[in-house]
C-alpha positions in Angstrom: 18.2 -28.2 -25.9 17.8 -24.4 -26.2 19.3 -23.4 -22.6 15.7 -21.8 -21.5 13.9 -22.9 -18.3 10.4 -23.0 -17.7 9.1 -22.1 -14.3 5.6 -21.8 -12.8 4.6 -19.5 -10.7 0.9 -17.5 -9.3 -0.3 -14.0 -10.1 -3.5 -12.9 -9.0 -4.6 -16.6 -7.9 -3.8 -17.8 -11.8 -0.9 -20.1 -12.8 1.4 -18.3 -15.2 4.6 -20.4 -16.6 7.7 -18.3 -17.1 10.5 -18.8 -19.7 13.9 -18.0 -18.5 17.6 -17.7 -19.9 20.2 -19.5 -17.8 21.1 -16.2 -16.0 17.5 -16.0 -14.5 16.2 -13.4 -16.6 12.3 -13.6 -18.0 11.9 -13.7 -21.8 8.6 -14.8 -21.8 5.5 -16.2 -20.0 2.4 -18.3 -20.9 -0.7 -17.2 -19.3 -2.9 -20.3 -19.3 -6.1 -18.4 -18.5 -5.7 -16.0 -21.4 -4.4 -18.8 -23.7 -1.7 -16.4 -24.7 2.6 -16.4 -24.8 4.0 -13.0 -24.3 7.1 -12.4 -25.7 9.5 -9.7 -24.5 11.2 -9.9 -27.4 11.0 -11.7 -31.1 14.2 -12.9 -31.2 13.8 -16.2 -29.2 10.5 -16.9 -30.6 10.9 -20.3 -31.8 13.1 -21.0 -28.7 10.2 -20.1 -26.4 7.6 -21.9 -28.1 9.8 -25.0 -28.0 10.2 -24.8 -24.4 6.8 -24.5 -23.8 5.6 -27.1 -26.1 4.8 -29.8 -23.3 2.6 -27.2 -21.7 0.3 -25.5 -24.2 -2.9 -26.6 -24.4 -5.4 -25.8 -27.3 -5.3 -22.5 -29.6 -2.7 -20.0 -27.9 -1.9 -16.5 -29.4 1.7 -15.8 -29.4 2.9 -11.8 -29.4 4.1 -9.1 -27.1 2.5 -8.2 -23.8 -1.0 -6.1 -24.3 0.4 -3.1 -22.7 3.5 -3.7 -20.5 4.0 -1.0 -17.7 7.3 0.1 -16.0 6.3 -1.9 -12.9 5.9 -5.2 -14.9 9.0 -4.8 -16.8 10.9 -4.2 -13.9 9.4 -7.1 -12.0 10.6 -9.2 -15.1 14.0 -8.3 -14.6 14.2 -9.6 -11.2 16.6 -12.4 -10.5 14.6 -15.2 -9.1 16.8 -15.1 -6.1 16.1 -11.5 -5.4 12.0 -11.7 -6.1 10.0 -12.1 -2.7 6.7 -12.5 -4.5 6.7 -16.2 -4.8 7.1 -16.5 -0.8 4.5 -18.4 0.8 2.9 -17.3 3.7 4.7 -18.4 7.0 7.7 -18.9 4.3 10.6 -18.5 6.6 8.9 -20.6 9.4 8.5 -23.3 7.1 12.0 -23.4 6.2 13.1 -23.3 9.7 10.8 -26.1 10.8 12.3 -28.5 7.8 15.4 -27.5 8.7 15.5 -28.0 12.6 12.2 -30.4 13.3 10.9 -30.2 17.0 11.8 -33.2 19.1 9.4 -36.0 18.5 8.6 -36.7 22.0 8.2 -32.8 23.0 5.8 -32.4 26.1 4.2 -29.2 24.5 3.5 -28.3 21.0 6.4 -26.6 19.0 5.2 -22.7 19.1 6.4 -22.3 15.5 3.9 -24.7 14.3 1.0 -22.9 15.8 2.9 -19.6 14.3 2.7 -21.0 11.2 -0.8 -21.7 11.2 -1.6 -18.6 12.0 0.3 -17.0 9.3 -1.0 -19.3 6.8 -4.7 -18.6 7.7 -3.8 -14.8 7.8 -1.7 -15.0 4.6 -4.7 -16.9 2.5 -7.0 -14.3 3.8 -4.9 -11.5 2.6 -4.0 -12.8 -0.8 -7.7 -13.2 -1.7 -7.8 -9.3 -1.8 -5.9 -9.3 -5.0 -9.0 -9.3 -6.9 -9.5 -5.6 -5.7 -6.2 -4.4 -6.9 -4.2 -5.4 -3.8 -0.8 -7.5 -3.7 0.7 -9.0 -0.6 4.2 -10.0 0.2 4.9 -12.7 2.7 7.8 -13.4 4.8 9.8 -10.3 4.1 13.5 -10.8 5.0 14.8 -7.7 7.2 18.5 -7.4 8.4 19.6 -9.2 11.6 17.3 -12.1 11.2 13.8 -10.2 11.8 10.9 -10.2 9.0 7.8 -8.5 8.2 4.9 -11.2 8.4 2.7 -9.7 5.5 3.4 -6.6 3.5 -0.2 -5.4 2.2 -0.3 -2.7 -1.0 -3.4 -1.5 -2.6 -5.7 1.5 -3.3 -6.2 1.9 0.7 -2.3 2.6 1.0 0.6 0.3 2.8 0.2 -1.9 5.6 2.9 -3.9 7.6 0.9 -6.9 9.2 2.1 -9.0 12.2 0.1 -12.2 13.1 -0.7 -13.6 16.5 -2.2 -17.1 17.0 -4.9 -16.6 19.6 -7.1 -19.7 19.0 -9.9 -19.9 21.2 -8.5 -17.5 23.6 -9.5 -13.9 24.6 -7.2 -11.4 23.4 -6.8 -7.9 25.4 -5.2 -5.2 23.7 -4.2 -2.0 25.7 -1.6 0.0 24.0 1.0 -1.1 23.6 0.4 -4.1 25.7 -1.1 -7.6 24.3 -2.5 -10.0 26.7 -3.5 -13.6 25.1 -5.4 -15.7 27.6 -3.7 -16.3 30.8 -0.4 -15.6 29.1 2.1 -12.9 30.1 1.2 -9.4 28.9 4.0 -8.0 26.5 4.0 -4.7 24.4 3.5 -6.7 20.8 2.4 -3.4 19.5 5.9 -1.7 19.8 7.2 -4.7 17.6 4.3 -4.1 15.1 5.4 -0.4 14.6 8.9 -1.4 14.5 8.0 -3.1 11.5 5.8 -0.7 10.0 8.8 1.9 10.5 11.5 -0.3 8.7 9.2 -0.7 5.7 8.3 3.0 5.8 12.0 3.7 5.7 12.7 1.4 3.1 10.0 2.2 0.8 9.9 6.1 1.4 6.2 6.0 1.8 3.9 5.6 4.7 3.3 2.1 6.0 0.6 1.5 8.6 1.0 -1.3 11.2 -2.0 -4.1 11.6 -1.8 -6.9 14.2 -4.0 -10.0 12.7 -5.0 -11.8 15.4 -5.8 -15.5 14.4 -8.9 -17.2 15.6 -9.7 -15.5 19.0 -12.6 -16.2 21.2 -12.9 -12.6 21.5 -10.9 -9.8 20.4 -10.9 -6.7 22.9 -9.4 -3.1 22.5 -9.5 -0.9 25.6 -9.2 2.4 23.5 -8.2 3.7 20.1 -5.0 2.8 18.9 -2.3 5.1 17.8 -1.7 5.1 13.9 -2.4 0.9 14.3 -5.1 -1.7 14.0 -6.0 -4.6 15.7 -8.1 -7.2 13.5 -9.1 -10.9 13.6 -8.4 -13.0 10.5 -12.0 -13.1 9.5 -12.1 -8.9 9.7 -9.2 -8.5 7.3 -11.4 -8.1 4.1 -12.3 -4.9 5.7 -8.8 -3.3 4.3 -10.3 -3.9 0.7 -12.8 -1.0 1.4 -10.0 1.2 2.3 -9.6 3.5 -1.1 -8.4 6.7 -2.4 -5.0 6.8 -1.3 -2.7 5.4 -4.2 -3.4 5.1 -7.9 -3.3 1.7 -9.7 0.2 3.0 -11.0 1.7 3.7 -7.6 0.4 0.7 -6.2 2.2 -1.5 -9.2 5.4 0.6 -8.8 5.6 0.2 -4.8 4.8 -3.6 -5.4 7.8 -4.1 -7.8 9.7 -2.2 -5.4 8.7 -4.1 -2.4 9.2 -7.5 -3.9 12.8 -6.6 -4.6 15.1 -8.3 -1.8 17.7 -5.6 -2.2 14.9 -3.1 -1.1 15.2 -4.0 2.6 19.2 -4.8 2.9 19.5 -1.8 5.0 16.5 -1.0 6.9 
């Protein structure tokens, strides 16, 4: 045994196998699609190939990464416990449900289940923007037990997305009040803006708030929103048409910063 671990992860919709030291640092990764083993150093080449042996298929090229960027190297240096990129949509809700399931004879559906469905649907829609140069982080933890549902970074800027379950219900948005069906109106947009403000502080960059409404029968916005957007889950791809704000290098640098858990500890 050479002390190395092989950890699967997904990037841009493709699987990668990372090779890590016992302390959690990455020293190589295997890109199945490209058929390439990327080494961050030659000194443990044989050990890396031995660890990846059971996973390698077909002809494989071995060598240094094609042109590693500072953002890529920063990401690879993250300890696994500090890297938020592997978080699934609704990660925090899923963990909460696993730890404390709803009572089996509950008269009404557990609202956490509906919230999870919405976050998963919105998260999947945002993940599909990656091909257009966007990155999305899910369930970003904040001090005090709060979290950002989704943080989107791309050519059109940064967006803090909060998800709202409203399947087959009419949603009325009268800034800052949001009304879902016959439920009591509440100032949800204040919370959405507060999330964006905390993200702006952490990243020292402008982060714009977005309310993503899942499955409404209708979404009505009574007047233009102040520095915010309200979109249905099916309208989220319109974000990909925004551009001209961030260069690719800026997108990568902000993504590397945002995915580090330590970035969010003092907001």
